C-alpha positions as CSV (number, residue, x, y, z in Angstrom):
1,M,0.0,-0.2,0.2
2,A,2.8,2.6,0.8
3,N,4.4,2.0,-2.3
4,R,1.5,2.4,-4.4
5,L,1.2,5.9,-2.4
6,D,4.9,6.5,-3.6
7,D,3.9,6.1,-6.7
8,T,1.2,8.0,-7.2
9,S,2.9,11.3,-5.1
10,A,5.5,10.6,-7.8
11,A,3.2,10.9,-10.8
12,R,1.9,13.6,-9.3
13,R,5.2,15.4,-9.1
14,S,6.3,14.5,-12.5
15,D,2.3,15.8,-13.7
16,D,3.0,19.0,-11.7
17,P,3.1,21.6,-14.3
18,S,4.9,24.0,-12.0
19,I,8.7,25.4,-12.5
20,G,9.5,23.2,-9.6
21,G,7.8,20.1,-11.0
22,I,9.7,20.6,-14.3
23,V,12.8,20.7,-12.9
24,D,12.3,17.9,-10.5
25,L,11.6,16.2,-13.8
26,V,14.5,17.4,-15.5
27,K,16.9,16.5,-12.4
28,S,15.6,13.0,-12.4
29,Y,16.2,12.6,-15.8
30,A,19.1,13.6,-15.8
31,K,20.8,11.7,-13.2
32,Q,19.0,8.4,-14.7
33,E,20.5,9.5,-18.2
34,T,24.0,10.7,-17.0
35,L,25.2,9.0,-14.0
36,G,24.3,5.4,-14.4
37,P,26.3,5.2,-17.9
38,L,29.1,7.0,-16.3
39,K,29.4,4.7,-13.8
40,G,29.7,1.7,-15.9
41,A,31.7,3.4,-18.5
42,G,34.4,4.4,-15.3
43,K,34.6,0.7,-14.4
44,W,35.2,-0.3,-17.6
45,L,37.9,2.1,-17.7
46,A,39.9,1.1,-14.8
47,F,39.7,-2.3,-15.4
48,G,41.1,-1.8,-19.1
49,A,43.9,0.4,-17.8
50,I,44.9,-2.1,-15.1
51,G,44.8,-4.5,-17.9
52,A,47.1,-2.4,-20.2
53,V,49.5,-1.8,-17.4
54,L,49.8,-5.2,-16.6
55,L,50.0,-6.3,-19.9
56,G,52.6,-4.1,-20.5
57,F,54.9,-4.7,-18.1
58,G,54.7,-8.5,-18.6
59,L,55.6,-7.9,-22.6
60,A,58.7,-5.9,-21.8
61,L,59.7,-8.9,-19.0
62,L,59.1,-11.1,-22.0
63,L,61.1,-9.1,-24.4
64,L,63.8,-8.3,-22.3
65,G,64.0,-12.2,-22.0
66,V,64.2,-13.0,-25.6
67,L,67.3,-10.2,-25.7
68,R,68.9,-11.7,-23.1
69,L,68.3,-15.8,-24.2
70,I,69.7,-14.2,-28.0
71,Q,72.6,-12.8,-26.7
72,T,73.5,-15.8,-24.5
73,E,72.7,-18.7,-26.3
74,W,74.1,-17.0,-29.8
75,E,77.6,-16.1,-28.7
76,W,78.2,-14.6,-32.2
77,A,75.5,-12.2,-31.5
78,A,76.6,-10.9,-28.1
79,R,79.8,-9.1,-29.5
80,G,81.7,-8.0,-32.3
81,S,79.8,-5.9,-35.4
82,W,76.9,-8.3,-35.3
83,S,75.7,-7.7,-31.7
84,W,73.0,-5.3,-33.1
85,I,71.3,-8.6,-34.6
86,S,69.7,-9.4,-30.9
87,Y,68.4,-5.9,-30.5
88,L,66.6,-6.1,-34.3
89,V,65.2,-9.6,-33.4
90,V,63.6,-7.8,-30.2
91,L,62.6,-5.2,-32.2
92,V,60.9,-7.0,-35.0
93,A,58.8,-9.0,-32.4
94,C,57.9,-6.3,-30.6
95,V,56.7,-4.8,-33.6
96,V,54.7,-8.1,-34.5
97,I,53.4,-7.7,-31.1
98,I,51.8,-4.2,-31.6
99,V,50.6,-4.9,-35.3
100,L,48.5,-8.3,-33.6
101,S,47.2,-6.2,-30.9
102,I,46.1,-3.2,-33.1
103,S,44.1,-5.7,-35.5
104,R,42.5,-7.3,-33.0
105,I,40.6,-4.3,-32.3
106,N,37.1,-4.5,-32.9
107,K,35.6,-0.9,-33.6
108,A,31.7,-2.2,-33.7
109,S,32.0,-3.7,-30.4
110,L,33.2,-0.2,-28.5
111,N,29.7,1.5,-30.1
112,K,27.5,-1.3,-29.7
113,E,24.9,-0.4,-27.2
114,R,23.6,-3.0,-24.4
115,D,20.5,-4.7,-24.9
């Protein structure tokens, strides 16, 4: 019964033709349409930023490990005039990772409306 009274009082306030009723209606609409989606977007961005930092750190360590592996296992690549080849291999691996990452971004899903 109390819920029914609250519904009718809310309906009366939204039907109120006075300036105060219109202001209340606009405030409630603005809260509904802006705060809800912004909270969801903030959570989405926070998880994305944390994931990006952790993936970046992990990939940097992985590429450094590959560099050290090449320098220790290929002795000819660690000294002399061929010392730059290990850096080139890691640079190519880094470019391949970047290209794969960019190609996997699905731009259609970034603008998809929730049902």
